[in-house]
C-alpha positions, 0 to 999 in steps of 0.5 A: 452511445459508445463508451469514451474515456473511463469504463466503471469498474466494481471491485469488493473485497478485504485486506489482511496482513503482518506488519513489524516495527523495530526501533533502532533508537529514539528517533528512527523506527524501521517498519516491515509489512506484507498484505494480502488483499483479494477481491472480486470484481464486475466490469461491463463485460466479465466477472473477475478475481484480481489481487492487490496488497503487496510488502513494504520495507522503510524506515520512520525517522522523527524528525521533531515532535510534530514531523516525520519522515518515512521512506523505503520500498512499498509495492503496488501488487508485486510491482516494487517502488521507491517512496518517501512521506511526511507526517505533519 
């Protein structure tokens, strides 16, 4: 039959990157990261190369011992986006 809906795509690769953290005060940390994640993959009709990874610059705020908020800029590939996250 014909494909309908999603077509499976398989990639395999690795990731390498650098990150830094700078403590602003006891509760606030500035974090930056850059990652490079090349991958090769197989689609039903072709074999290709794709780039994943990206960059980020965000703040981590310790609200209390069991709650942190992190917010800032992170990318998906080269496309930047704003995010906010909670850890508890």
